[in-house]
mmCIF file of the N, C-alpha and C atoms, coordinates in Angstrom:
data_MODEL
# 
_entry.id   MODEL 
# 
loop_
_atom_site.group_PDB 
_atom_site.id 
_atom_site.type_symbol 
_atom_site.label_atom_id 
_atom_site.label_alt_id 
_atom_site.label_comp_id 
_atom_site.label_asym_id 
_atom_site.label_entity_id 
_atom_site.label_seq_id 
_atom_site.pdbx_PDB_ins_code 
_atom_site.Cartn_x 
_atom_site.Cartn_y 
_atom_site.Cartn_z 
_atom_site.occupancy 
_atom_site.B_iso_or_equiv 
_atom_site.pdbx_formal_charge 
_atom_site.auth_seq_id 
_atom_site.auth_comp_id 
_atom_site.auth_asym_id 
_atom_site.auth_atom_id 
_atom_site.pdbx_PDB_model_num 
ATOM 1   N N  . MET A 1 1  ? 108.417 117.605 -26.411 1.00 0.00 ? 1  MET A N  1 
ATOM 2   C CA . MET A 1 1  ? 108.490 118.312 -27.660 1.00 0.00 ? 1  MET A CA 1 
ATOM 3   C C  . MET A 1 1  ? 107.993 119.737 -27.437 1.00 0.00 ? 1  MET A C  1 
ATOM 4   N N  . ILE A 1 2  ? 108.647 120.674 -28.083 1.00 0.00 ? 2  ILE A N  1 
ATOM 5   C CA . ILE A 1 2  ? 108.258 122.085 -28.037 1.00 0.00 ? 2  ILE A CA 1 
ATOM 6   C C  . ILE A 1 2  ? 107.501 122.391 -29.322 1.00 0.00 ? 2  ILE A C  1 
ATOM 7   N N  . CYS A 1 3  ? 106.350 123.021 -29.226 1.00 0.00 ? 3  CYS A N  1 
ATOM 8   C CA . CYS A 1 3  ? 105.550 123.309 -30.421 1.00 0.00 ? 3  CYS A CA 1 
ATOM 9   C C  . CYS A 1 3  ? 105.384 124.810 -30.614 1.00 0.00 ? 3  CYS A C  1 
ATOM 10  N N  . SER A 1 4  ? 105.097 125.207 -31.836 1.00 0.00 ? 4  SER A N  1 
ATOM 11  C CA . SER A 1 4  ? 104.826 126.606 -32.138 1.00 0.00 ? 4  SER A CA 1 
ATOM 12  C C  . SER A 1 4  ? 103.474 126.698 -32.825 1.00 0.00 ? 4  SER A C  1 
ATOM 13  N N  . THR A 1 5  ? 102.945 127.917 -32.949 1.00 0.00 ? 5  THR A N  1 
ATOM 14  C CA . THR A 1 5  ? 101.650 128.107 -33.599 1.00 0.00 ? 5  THR A CA 1 
ATOM 15  C C  . THR A 1 5  ? 101.787 128.270 -35.102 1.00 0.00 ? 5  THR A C  1 
ATOM 16  N N  . SER A 1 6  ? 103.001 128.510 -35.617 1.00 0.00 ? 6  SER A N  1 
ATOM 17  C CA . SER A 1 6  ? 103.190 128.652 -37.056 1.00 0.00 ? 6  SER A CA 1 
ATOM 18  C C  . SER A 1 6  ? 103.333 127.269 -37.696 1.00 0.00 ? 6  SER A C  1 
ATOM 19  N N  . PRO A 1 7  ? 103.068 127.163 -39.008 1.00 0.00 ? 7  PRO A N  1 
ATOM 20  C CA . PRO A 1 7  ? 103.243 125.865 -39.683 1.00 0.00 ? 7  PRO A CA 1 
ATOM 21  C C  . PRO A 1 7  ? 104.676 125.369 -39.530 1.00 0.00 ? 7  PRO A C  1 
ATOM 22  N N  . HIS A 1 8  ? 104.811 124.069 -39.355 1.00 0.00 ? 8  HIS A N  1 
ATOM 23  C CA . HIS A 1 8  ? 106.134 123.486 -39.190 1.00 0.00 ? 8  HIS A CA 1 
ATOM 24  C C  . HIS A 1 8  ? 106.176 122.089 -39.803 1.00 0.00 ? 8  HIS A C  1 
ATOM 25  N N  . HIS A 1 9  ? 107.384 121.581 -40.006 1.00 0.00 ? 9  HIS A N  1 
ATOM 26  C CA . HIS A 1 9  ? 107.597 120.252 -40.574 1.00 0.00 ? 9  HIS A CA 1 
ATOM 27  C C  . HIS A 1 9  ? 108.572 119.474 -39.706 1.00 0.00 ? 9  HIS A C  1 
ATOM 28  N N  . HIS A 1 10 ? 108.410 118.151 -39.713 1.00 0.00 ? 10 HIS A N  1 
ATOM 29  C CA . HIS A 1 10 ? 109.330 117.257 -39.013 1.00 0.00 ? 10 HIS A CA 1 
ATOM 30  C C  . HIS A 1 10 ? 110.367 116.744 -40.013 1.00 0.00 ? 10 HIS A C  1 
ATOM 31  N N  . TYR A 1 11 ? 111.624 116.776 -39.616 1.00 0.00 ? 11 TYR A N  1 
ATOM 32  C CA . TYR A 1 11 ? 112.708 116.271 -40.448 1.00 0.00 ? 11 TYR A CA 1 
ATOM 33  C C  . TYR A 1 11 ? 113.498 115.248 -39.644 1.00 0.00 ? 11 TYR A C  1 
ATOM 34  N N  . TRP A 1 12 ? 113.622 114.036 -40.172 1.00 0.00 ? 12 TRP A N  1 
ATOM 35  C CA . TRP A 1 12 ? 114.325 112.960 -39.489 1.00 0.00 ? 12 TRP A CA 1 
ATOM 36  C C  . TRP A 1 12 ? 115.780 112.906 -39.930 1.00 0.00 ? 12 TRP A C  1 
ATOM 37  N N  . GLY A 1 13 ? 116.659 112.623 -38.987 1.00 0.00 ? 13 GLY A N  1 
ATOM 38  C CA . GLY A 1 13 ? 118.069 112.412 -39.287 1.00 0.00 ? 13 GLY A CA 1 
ATOM 39  C C  . GLY A 1 13 ? 118.253 111.087 -39.998 1.00 0.00 ? 13 GLY A C  1 
ATOM 40  N N  . ASP A 1 14 ? 119.468 110.816 -40.418 1.00 0.00 ? 14 ASP A N  1 
ATOM 41  C CA . ASP A 1 14 ? 119.781 109.567 -41.112 1.00 0.00 ? 14 ASP A CA 1 
ATOM 42  C C  . ASP A 1 14 ? 119.812 108.374 -40.172 1.00 0.00 ? 14 ASP A C  1 
ATOM 43  N N  . GLY A 1 15 ? 119.989 108.628 -38.887 1.00 0.00 ? 15 GLY A N  1 
ATOM 44  C CA . GLY A 1 15 ? 120.061 107.552 -37.903 1.00 0.00 ? 15 GLY A CA 1 
ATOM 45  C C  . GLY A 1 15 ? 121.486 107.062 -37.737 1.00 0.00 ? 15 GLY A C  1 
ATOM 46  N N  . ALA A 1 16 ? 121.728 106.398 -36.641 1.00 0.00 ? 16 ALA A N  1 
ATOM 47  C CA . ALA A 1 16 ? 123.049 105.848 -36.343 1.00 0.00 ? 16 ALA A CA 1 
ATOM 48  C C  . ALA A 1 16 ? 122.867 104.503 -35.656 1.00 0.00 ? 16 ALA A C  1 
ATOM 49  N N  . THR A 1 17 ? 123.649 103.520 -36.068 1.00 0.00 ? 17 THR A N  1 
ATOM 50  C CA . THR A 1 17 ? 123.642 102.202 -35.455 1.00 0.00 ? 17 THR A CA 1 
ATOM 51  C C  . THR A 1 17 ? 124.643 102.180 -34.312 1.00 0.00 ? 17 THR A C  1 
ATOM 52  N N  . LEU A 1 18 ? 124.229 101.650 -33.170 1.00 0.00 ? 18 LEU A N  1 
ATOM 53  C CA . LEU A 1 18 ? 125.091 101.603 -32.001 1.00 0.00 ? 18 LEU A CA 1 
ATOM 54  C C  . LEU A 1 18 ? 125.975 100.364 -32.020 1.00 0.00 ? 18 LEU A C  1 
ATOM 55  N N  . PRO A 1 19 ? 127.260 100.506 -31.683 1.00 0.00 ? 19 PRO A N  1 
ATOM 56  C CA . PRO A 1 19 ? 128.146 99.338  -31.599 1.00 0.00 ? 19 PRO A CA 1 
ATOM 57  C C  . PRO A 1 19 ? 127.806 98.488  -30.382 1.00 0.00 ? 19 PRO A C  1 
ATOM 58  N N  . PHE A 1 20 ? 128.310 97.234  -30.374 1.00 0.00 ? 20 PHE A N  1 
ATOM 59  C CA . PHE A 1 20 ? 128.100 96.313  -29.255 1.00 0.00 ? 20 PHE A CA 1 
ATOM 60  C C  . PHE A 1 20 ? 128.713 96.830  -27.958 1.00 0.00 ? 20 PHE A C  1 
ATOM 61  N N  . SER A 1 21 ? 128.337 96.185  -26.870 1.00 0.00 ? 21 SER A N  1 
ATOM 62  C CA . SER A 1 21 ? 128.977 96.324  -25.571 1.00 0.00 ? 21 SER A CA 1 
ATOM 63  C C  . SER A 1 21 ? 129.018 97.758  -25.048 1.00 0.00 ? 21 SER A C  1 
ATOM 64  N N  . HIS A 1 22 ? 127.878 98.296  -24.767 1.00 0.00 ? 22 HIS A N  1 
ATOM 65  C CA . HIS A 1 22 ? 127.733 99.631  -24.177 1.00 0.00 ? 22 HIS A CA 1 
ATOM 66  C C  . HIS A 1 22 ? 128.259 100.741 -25.086 1.00 0.00 ? 22 HIS A C  1 
ATOM 67  N N  . GLY A 1 23 ? 128.317 100.482 -26.365 1.00 0.00 ? 23 GLY A N  1 
ATOM 68  C CA . GLY A 1 23 ? 128.719 101.511 -27.313 1.00 0.00 ? 23 GLY A CA 1 
ATOM 69  C C  . GLY A 1 23 ? 127.668 102.597 -27.394 1.00 0.00 ? 23 GLY A C  1 
ATOM 70  N N  . THR A 1 24 ? 128.095 103.790 -27.705 1.00 0.00 ? 24 THR A N  1 
ATOM 71  C CA . THR A 1 24 ? 127.173 104.906 -27.833 1.00 0.00 ? 24 THR A CA 1 
ATOM 72  C C  . THR A 1 24 ? 127.182 105.416 -29.271 1.00 0.00 ? 24 THR A C  1 
ATOM 73  N N  . ALA A 1 25 ? 126.117 106.075 -29.643 1.00 0.00 ? 25 ALA A N  1 
ATOM 74  C CA . ALA A 1 25 ? 126.021 106.691 -30.968 1.00 0.00 ? 25 ALA A CA 1 
ATOM 75  C C  . ALA A 1 25 ? 125.090 107.885 -30.865 1.00 0.00 ? 25 ALA A C  1 
ATOM 76  N N  . HIS A 1 26 ? 125.206 108.783 -31.830 1.00 0.00 ? 26 HIS A N  1 
ATOM 77  C CA . HIS A 1 26 ? 124.326 109.948 -31.852 1.00 0.00 ? 26 HIS A CA 1 
ATOM 78  C C  . HIS A 1 26 ? 123.925 110.265 -33.288 1.00 0.00 ? 26 HIS A C  1 
ATOM 79  N N  . ASP A 1 27 ? 122.828 110.965 -33.398 1.00 0.00 ? 27 ASP A N  1 
ATOM 80  C CA . ASP A 1 27 ? 122.328 111.457 -34.672 1.00 0.00 ? 27 ASP A CA 1 
ATOM 81  C C  . ASP A 1 27 ? 121.928 112.911 -34.424 1.00 0.00 ? 27 ASP A C  1 
ATOM 82  N N  . LEU A 1 28 ? 122.037 113.743 -35.435 1.00 0.00 ? 28 LEU A N  1 
ATOM 83  C CA . LEU A 1 28 ? 121.721 115.162 -35.310 1.00 0.00 ? 28 LEU A CA 1 
ATOM 84  C C  . LEU A 1 28 ? 121.060 115.620 -36.596 1.00 0.00 ? 28 LEU A C  1 
ATOM 85  N N  . LYS A 1 29 ? 119.926 116.287 -36.454 1.00 0.00 ? 29 LYS A N  1 
ATOM 86  C CA . LYS A 1 29 ? 119.236 116.850 -37.614 1.00 0.00 ? 29 LYS A CA 1 
ATOM 87  C C  . LYS A 1 29 ? 119.111 118.350 -37.414 1.00 0.00 ? 29 LYS A C  1 
ATOM 88  N N  . TYR A 1 30 ? 119.523 119.112 -38.427 1.00 0.00 ? 30 TYR A N  1 
ATOM 89  C CA . TYR A 1 30 ? 119.493 120.571 -38.371 1.00 0.00 ? 30 TYR A CA 1 
ATOM 90  C C  . TYR A 1 30 ? 118.285 121.137 -39.100 1.00 0.00 ? 30 TYR A C  1 
ATOM 91  N N  . CYS A 1 31 ? 117.896 122.340 -38.681 1.00 0.00 ? 31 CYS A N  1 
ATOM 92  C CA . CYS A 1 31 ? 116.913 123.168 -39.376 1.00 0.00 ? 31 CYS A CA 1 
ATOM 93  C C  . CYS A 1 31 ? 117.663 124.352 -39.976 1.00 0.00 ? 31 CYS A C  1 
ATOM 94  N N  . PRO A 1 32 ? 117.083 125.039 -40.957 1.00 0.00 ? 32 PRO A N  1 
ATOM 95  C CA . PRO A 1 32 ? 117.687 126.296 -41.400 1.00 0.00 ? 32 PRO A CA 1 
ATOM 96  C C  . PRO A 1 32 ? 117.810 127.244 -40.204 1.00 0.00 ? 32 PRO A C  1 
ATOM 97  N N  . SER A 1 33 ? 118.793 128.079 -40.209 1.00 0.00 ? 33 SER A N  1 
ATOM 98  C CA . SER A 1 33 ? 119.080 128.977 -39.089 1.00 0.00 ? 33 SER A CA 1 
ATOM 99  C C  . SER A 1 33 ? 117.828 129.723 -38.620 1.00 0.00 ? 33 SER A C  1 
ATOM 100 N N  . GLY A 1 34 ? 117.576 129.650 -37.316 1.00 0.00 ? 34 GLY A N  1 
ATOM 101 C CA . GLY A 1 34 ? 116.462 130.377 -36.713 1.00 0.00 ? 34 GLY A CA 1 
ATOM 102 C C  . GLY A 1 34 ? 115.102 129.739 -36.873 1.00 0.00 ? 34 GLY A C  1 
ATOM 103 N N  . THR A 1 35 ? 115.025 128.520 -37.393 1.00 0.00 ? 35 THR A N  1 
ATOM 104 C CA . THR A 1 35 ? 113.708 127.922 -37.629 1.00 0.00 ? 35 THR A CA 1 
ATOM 105 C C  . THR A 1 35 ? 113.397 126.718 -36.751 1.00 0.00 ? 35 THR A C  1 
ATOM 106 N N  . VAL A 1 36 ? 114.339 126.241 -35.941 1.00 0.00 ? 36 VAL A N  1 
ATOM 107 C CA . VAL A 1 36 ? 114.071 125.075 -35.091 1.00 0.00 ? 36 VAL A CA 1 
ATOM 108 C C  . VAL A 1 36 ? 113.093 125.465 -33.988 1.00 0.00 ? 36 VAL A C  1 
ATOM 109 N N  . THR A 1 37 ? 112.025 124.663 -33.830 1.00 0.00 ? 37 THR A N  1 
ATOM 110 C CA . THR A 1 37 ? 111.031 124.932 -32.795 1.00 0.00 ? 37 THR A CA 1 
ATOM 111 C C  . THR A 1 37 ? 110.920 123.786 -31.806 1.00 0.00 ? 37 THR A C  1 
ATOM 112 N N  . GLY A 1 38 ? 111.529 122.659 -32.093 1.00 0.00 ? 38 GLY A N  1 
ATOM 113 C CA . GLY A 1 38 ? 111.447 121.515 -31.194 1.00 0.00 ? 38 GLY A CA 1 
ATOM 114 C C  . GLY A 1 38 ? 112.045 120.299 -31.837 1.00 0.00 ? 38 GLY A C  1 
ATOM 115 N N  . GLY A 1 39 ? 111.815 119.156 -31.216 1.00 0.00 ? 39 GLY A N  1 
ATOM 116 C CA . GLY A 1 39 ? 112.360 117.929 -31.761 1.00 0.00 ? 39 GLY A CA 1 
ATOM 117 C C  . GLY A 1 39 ? 112.121 116.765 -30.835 1.00 0.00 ? 39 GLY A C  1 
ATOM 118 N N  . GLY A 1 40 ? 112.787 115.677 -31.134 1.00 0.00 ? 40 GLY A N  1 
ATOM 119 C CA . GLY A 1 40 ? 112.644 114.467 -30.347 1.00 0.00 ? 40 GLY A CA 1 
ATOM 120 C C  . GLY A 1 40 ? 113.618 113.418 -30.833 1.00 0.00 ? 40 GLY A C  1 
ATOM 121 N N  . ALA A 1 41 ? 113.450 112.212 -30.351 1.00 0.00 ? 41 ALA A N  1 
ATOM 122 C CA . ALA A 1 41 ? 114.349 111.121 -30.710 1.00 0.00 ? 41 ALA A CA 1 
ATOM 123 C C  . ALA A 1 41 ? 113.577 109.816 -30.762 1.00 0.00 ? 41 ALA A C  1 
ATOM 124 N N  . LEU A 1 42 ? 114.064 108.904 -31.570 1.00 0.00 ? 42 LEU A N  1 
ATOM 125 C CA . LEU A 1 42 ? 113.508 107.567 -31.691 1.00 0.00 ? 42 LEU A CA 1 
ATOM 126 C C  . LEU A 1 42 ? 114.641 106.585 -31.462 1.00 0.00 ? 42 LEU A C  1 
ATOM 127 N N  . ALA A 1 43 ? 114.460 105.653 -30.548 1.00 0.00 ? 43 ALA A N  1 
ATOM 128 C CA . ALA A 1 43 ? 115.446 104.609 -30.299 1.00 0.00 ? 43 ALA A CA 1 
ATOM 129 C C  . ALA A 1 43 ? 114.788 103.267 -30.560 1.00 0.00 ? 43 ALA A C  1 
ATOM 130 N N  . ILE A 1 44 ? 115.422 102.449 -31.390 1.00 0.00 ? 44 ILE A N  1 
ATOM 131 C CA . ILE A 1 44 ? 114.906 101.131 -31.713 1.00 0.00 ? 44 ILE A CA 1 
ATOM 132 C C  . ILE A 1 44 ? 115.833 100.107 -31.079 1.00 0.00 ? 44 ILE A C  1 
ATOM 133 N N  . GLY A 1 45 ? 115.349 99.388  -30.071 1.00 0.00 ? 45 GLY A N  1 
ATOM 134 C CA . GLY A 1 45 ? 116.138 98.360  -29.400 1.00 0.00 ? 45 GLY A CA 1 
ATOM 135 C C  . GLY A 1 45 ? 117.035 98.880  -28.289 1.00 0.00 ? 45 GLY A C  1 
ATOM 136 N N  . THR A 1 46 ? 116.873 100.114 -27.876 1.00 0.00 ? 46 THR A N  1 
ATOM 137 C CA . THR A 1 46 ? 117.678 100.690 -26.796 1.00 0.00 ? 46 THR A CA 1 
ATOM 138 C C  . THR A 1 46 ? 116.951 101.894 -26.212 1.00 0.00 ? 46 THR A C  1 
ATOM 139 N N  . SER A 1 47 ? 117.618 102.637 -25.341 1.00 0.00 ? 47 SER A N  1 
ATOM 140 C CA . SER A 1 47 ? 117.029 103.824 -24.721 1.00 0.00 ? 47 SER A CA 1 
ATOM 141 C C  . SER A 1 47 ? 117.823 105.074 -25.060 1.00 0.00 ? 47 SER A C  1 
ATOM 142 N N  . VAL A 1 48 ? 117.116 106.166 -25.267 1.00 0.00 ? 48 VAL A N  1 
ATOM 143 C CA . VAL A 1 48 ? 117.746 107.463 -25.514 1.00 0.00 ? 48 VAL A CA 1 
ATOM 144 C C  . VAL A 1 48 ? 118.228 108.009 -24.184 1.00 0.00 ? 48 VAL A C  1 
ATOM 145 N N  . TYR A 1 49 ? 119.444 108.551 -24.124 1.00 0.00 ? 49 TYR A N  1 
ATOM 146 C CA . TYR A 1 49 ? 119.889 109.204 -22.897 1.00 0.00 ? 49 TYR A CA 1 
ATOM 147 C C  . TYR A 1 49 ? 120.045 110.699 -23.054 1.00 0.00 ? 49 TYR A C  1 
ATOM 148 N N  . GLU A 1 50 ? 119.927 111.224 -24.272 1.00 0.00 ? 50 GLU A N  1 
ATOM 149 C CA . GLU A 1 50 ? 119.918 112.673 -24.460 1.00 0.00 ? 50 GLU A CA 1 
ATOM 150 C C  . GLU A 1 50 ? 119.126 113.017 -25.705 1.00 0.00 ? 50 GLU A C  1 
ATOM 151 N N  . SER A 1 51 ? 118.253 114.007 -25.569 1.00 0.00 ? 51 SER A N  1 
ATOM 152 C CA . SER A 1 51 ? 117.475 114.531 -26.682 1.00 0.00 ? 51 SER A CA 1 
ATOM 153 C C  . SER A 1 51 ? 117.083 115.939 -26.284 1.00 0.00 ? 51 SER A C  1 
ATOM 154 N N  . SER A 1 52 ? 117.696 116.934 -26.915 1.00 0.00 ? 52 SER A N  1 
ATOM 155 C CA . SER A 1 52 ? 117.442 118.311 -26.505 1.00 0.00 ? 52 SER A CA 1 
ATOM 156 C C  . SER A 1 52 ? 117.814 119.284 -27.611 1.00 0.00 ? 52 SER A C  1 
ATOM 157 N N  . PHE A 1 53 ? 117.308 120.492 -27.499 1.00 0.00 ? 53 PHE A N  1 
ATOM 158 C CA . PHE A 1 53 ? 117.630 121.575 -28.430 1.00 0.00 ? 53 PHE A CA 1 
ATOM 159 C C  . PHE A 1 53 ? 119.136 121.847 -28.387 1.00 0.00 ? 53 PHE A C  1 
ATOM 160 N N  . TRP A 1 54 ? 119.747 122.064 -29.560 1.00 0.00 ? 54 TRP A N  1 
ATOM 161 C CA . TRP A 1 54 ? 121.173 122.379 -29.619 1.00 0.00 ? 54 TRP A CA 1 
ATOM 162 C C  . TRP A 1 54 ? 121.430 123.207 -30.875 1.00 0.00 ? 54 TRP A C  1 
ATOM 163 N N  . GLY A 1 55 ? 121.810 124.476 -30.702 1.00 0.00 ? 55 GLY A N  1 
ATOM 164 C CA . GLY A 1 55 ? 122.051 125.347 -31.853 1.00 0.00 ? 55 GLY A CA 1 
ATOM 165 C C  . GLY A 1 55 ? 120.804 125.460 -32.709 1.00 0.00 ? 55 GLY A C  1 
ATOM 166 N N  . ASN A 1 56 ? 120.923 125.147 -33.983 1.00 0.00 ? 56 ASN A N  1 
ATOM 167 C CA . ASN A 1 56 ? 119.757 125.163 -34.867 1.00 0.00 ? 56 ASN A CA 1 
ATOM 168 C C  . ASN A 1 56 ? 119.351 123.743 -35.250 1.00 0.00 ? 56 ASN A C  1 
ATOM 169 N N  . GLY A 1 57 ? 119.544 122.815 -34.312 1.00 0.00 ? 57 GLY A N  1 
ATOM 170 C CA . GLY A 1 57 ? 119.174 121.433 -34.573 1.00 0.00 ? 57 GLY A CA 1 
ATOM 171 C C  . GLY A 1 57 ? 118.732 120.698 -33.329 1.00 0.00 ? 57 GLY A C  1 
ATOM 172 N N  . TRP A 1 58 ? 118.561 119.384 -33.487 1.00 0.00 ? 58 TRP A N  1 
ATOM 173 C CA . TRP A 1 58 ? 118.117 118.531 -32.398 1.00 0.00 ? 58 TRP A CA 1 
ATOM 174 C C  . TRP A 1 58 ? 118.948 117.248 -32.415 1.00 0.00 ? 58 TRP A C  1 
ATOM 175 N N  . PRO A 1 59 ? 119.783 117.025 -31.382 1.00 0.00 ? 59 PRO A N  1 
ATOM 176 C CA . PRO A 1 59 ? 120.563 115.793 -31.310 1.00 0.00 ? 59 PRO A CA 1 
ATOM 177 C C  . PRO A 1 59 ? 119.825 114.698 -30.528 1.00 0.00 ? 59 PRO A C  1 
ATOM 178 N N  . ALA A 1 60 ? 120.200 113.460 -30.790 1.00 0.00 ? 60 ALA A N  1 
ATOM 179 C CA . ALA A 1 60 ? 119.709 112.311 -30.039 1.00 0.00 ? 60 ALA A CA 1 
ATOM 180 C C  . ALA A 1 60 ? 120.903 111.399 -29.783 1.00 0.00 ? 60 ALA A C  1 
ATOM 181 N N  . ARG A 1 61 ? 121.069 110.956 -28.533 1.00 0.00 ? 61 ARG A N  1 
ATOM 182 C CA . ARG A 1 61 ? 122.160 110.067 -28.172 1.00 0.00 ? 61 ARG A CA 1 
ATOM 183 C C  . ARG A 1 61 ? 121.593 108.867 -27.424 1.00 0.00 ? 61 ARG A C  1 
ATOM 184 N N  . ALA A 1 62 ? 122.217 107.707 -27.650 1.00 0.00 ? 62 ALA A N  1 
ATOM 185 C CA . ALA A 1 62 ? 121.768 106.481 -26.995 1.00 0.00 ? 62 ALA A CA 1 
ATOM 186 C C  . ALA A 1 62 ? 122.975 105.612 -26.670 1.00 0.00 ? 62 ALA A C  1 
ATOM 187 N N  . VAL A 1 63 ? 122.770 104.673 -25.736 1.00 0.00 ? 63 VAL A N  1 
ATOM 188 C CA . VAL A 1 63 ? 123.803 103.704 -25.367 1.00 0.00 ? 63 VAL A CA 1 
ATOM 189 C C  . VAL A 1 63 ? 123.234 102.307 -25.587 1.00 0.00 ? 63 VAL A C  1 
ATOM 190 N N  . ASN A 1 64 ? 124.079 101.402 -26.046 1.00 0.00 ? 64 ASN A N  1 
ATOM 191 C CA . ASN A 1 64 ? 123.662 100.036 -26.351 1.00 0.00 ? 64 ASN A CA 1 
ATOM 192 C C  . ASN A 1 64 ? 123.822 99.160  -25.116 1.00 0.00 ? 64 ASN A C  1 
ATOM 193 N N  . ASN A 1 65 ? 122.712 98.677  -24.584 1.00 0.00 ? 65 ASN A N  1 
ATOM 194 C CA . ASN A 1 65 ? 122.738 97.768  -23.446 1.00 0.00 ? 65 ASN A CA 1 
ATOM 195 C C  . ASN A 1 65 ? 122.339 96.354  -23.854 1.00 0.00 ? 65 ASN A C  1 
ATOM 196 N N  . SER A 1 66 ? 122.456 96.049  -25.136 1.00 0.00 ? 66 SER A N  1 
ATOM 197 C CA . SER A 1 66 ? 122.044 94.741  -25.631 1.00 0.00 ? 66 SER A CA 1 
ATOM 198 C C  . SER A 1 66 ? 123.158 94.131  -26.485 1.00 0.00 ? 66 SER A C  1 
ATOM 199 N N  . GLY A 1 67 ? 122.910 92.942  -26.980 1.00 0.00 ? 67 GLY A N  1 
ATOM 200 C CA . GLY A 1 67 ? 123.846 92.272  -27.871 1.00 0.00 ? 67 GLY A CA 1 
ATOM 201 C C  . GLY A 1 67 ? 123.535 92.535  -29.329 1.00 0.00 ? 67 GLY A C  1 
ATOM 202 N N  . ASP A 1 68 ? 122.535 93.354  -29.591 1.00 0.00 ? 68 ASP A N  1 
ATOM 203 C CA . ASP A 1 68 ? 122.151 93.672  -30.964 1.00 0.00 ? 68 ASP A CA 1 
ATOM 204 C C  . ASP A 1 68 ? 122.798 94.983  -31.406 1.00 0.00 ? 68 ASP A C  1 
ATOM 205 N N  . HIS A 1 69 ? 122.443 95.417  -32.599 1.00 0.00 ? 69 HIS A N  1 
ATOM 206 C CA . HIS A 1 69 ? 122.882 96.712  -33.132 1.00 0.00 ? 69 HIS A CA 1 
ATOM 207 C C  . HIS A 1 69 ? 121.662 97.624  -33.241 1.00 0.00 ? 69 HIS A C  1 
ATOM 208 N N  . PRO A 1 70 ? 121.220 98.216  -32.101 1.00 0.00 ? 70 PRO A N  1 
ATOM 209 C CA . PRO A 1 70 ? 120.057 99.097  -32.150 1.00 0.00 ? 70 PRO A CA 1 
ATOM 210 C C  . PRO A 1 70 ? 120.372 100.392 -32.886 1.00 0.00 ? 70 PRO A C  1 
ATOM 211 N N  . GLU A 1 71 ? 119.352 101.181 -33.091 1.00 0.00 ? 71 GLU A N  1 
ATOM 212 C CA . GLU A 1 71 ? 119.487 102.428 -33.856 1.00 0.00 ? 71 GLU A CA 1 
ATOM 213 C C  . GLU A 1 71 ? 118.904 103.587 -33.068 1.00 0.00 ? 71 GLU A C  1 
ATOM 214 N N  . VAL A 1 72 ? 119.499 104.771 -33.243 1.00 0.00 ? 72 VAL A N  1 
ATOM 215 C CA . VAL A 1 72 ? 118.966 106.010 -32.681 1.00 0.00 ? 72 VAL A CA 1 
ATOM 216 C C  . VAL A 1 72 ? 118.783 106.989 -33.832 1.00 0.00 ? 72 VAL A C  1 
ATOM 217 N N  . ARG A 1 73 ? 117.697 107.760 -33.784 1.00 0.00 ? 73 ARG A N  1 
ATOM 218 C CA . ARG A 1 73 ? 117.386 108.705 -34.861 1.00 0.00 ? 73 ARG A CA 1 
ATOM 219 C C  . ARG A 1 73 ? 116.832 109.999 -34.270 1.00 0.00 ? 73 ARG A C  1 
ATOM 220 N N  . ALA A 1 74 ? 117.361 111.138 -34.728 1.00 0.00 ? 74 ALA A N  1 
ATOM 221 C CA . ALA A 1 74 ? 116.918 112.451 -34.259 1.00 0.00 ? 74 ALA A CA 1 
ATOM 222 C C  . ALA A 1 74 ? 115.801 112.986 -35.152 1.00 0.00 ? 74 ALA A C  1 
ATOM 223 N N  . ASN A 1 75 ? 114.962 113.833 -34.564 1.00 0.00 ? 75 ASN A N  1 
ATOM 224 C CA . ASN A 1 75 ? 113.875 114.478 -35.290 1.00 0.00 ? 75 ASN A CA 1 
ATOM 225 C C  . ASN A 1 75 ? 113.877 115.955 -34.941 1.00 0.00 ? 75 ASN A C  1 
ATOM 226 N N  . ALA A 1 76 ? 113.990 116.806 -35.942 1.00 0.00 ? 76 ALA A N  1 
ATOM 227 C CA . ALA A 1 76 ? 113.930 118.252 -35.733 1.00 0.00 ? 76 ALA A CA 1 
ATOM 228 C C  . ALA A 1 76 ? 112.614 118.785 -36.286 1.00 0.00 ? 76 ALA A C  1 
ATOM 229 N N  . VAL A 1 77 ? 112.018 119.704 -35.560 1.00 0.00 ? 77 VAL A N  1 
ATOM 230 C CA . VAL A 1 77 ? 110.785 120.362 -36.002 1.00 0.00 ? 77 VAL A CA 1 
ATOM 231 C C  . VAL A 1 77 ? 111.174 121.773 -36.397 1.00 0.00 ? 77 VAL A C  1 
ATOM 232 N N  . CYS A 1 78 ? 110.930 122.135 -37.656 1.00 0.00 ? 78 CYS A N  1 
ATOM 233 C CA . CYS A 1 78 ? 111.367 123.426 -38.206 1.00 0.00 ? 78 CYS A CA 1 
ATOM 234 C C  . CYS A 1 78 ? 110.160 124.230 -38.679 1.00 0.00 ? 78 CYS A C  1 
ATOM 235 N N  . LYS A 1 79 ? 110.188 125.543 -38.399 1.00 0.00 ? 79 LYS A N  1 
ATOM 236 C CA . LYS A 1 79 ? 109.142 126.440 -38.903 1.00 0.00 ? 79 LYS A CA 1 
ATOM 237 C C  . LYS A 1 79 ? 109.288 126.563 -40.413 1.00 0.00 ? 79 LYS A C  1 
ATOM 238 N N  . ASP A 1 80 ? 108.181 126.810 -41.058 1.00 0.00 ? 80 ASP A N  1 
ATOM 239 C CA . ASP A 1 80 ? 108.207 127.090 -42.511 1.00 0.00 ? 80 ASP A CA 1 
ATOM 240 C C  . ASP A 1 80 ? 108.773 128.458 -42.771 1.00 0.00 ? 80 ASP A C  1 
# 
């Protein structure tokens, strides 16, 4: 995670459910233009394979290696 010294807030994406059999899914949460300072990802029942700064948001991508329907969720950190 990248942090700044100014006040900031965490904003979570809506999340995405991964389909069966090595299906992939992504979630993306945006900040107002010029305010993204960092972010991260949360994967429930699977592993994240990408989580990085992109434009004015933070994407999270995961692949399903199980027989369940795991979830991936992005988190963007935005300056006030």
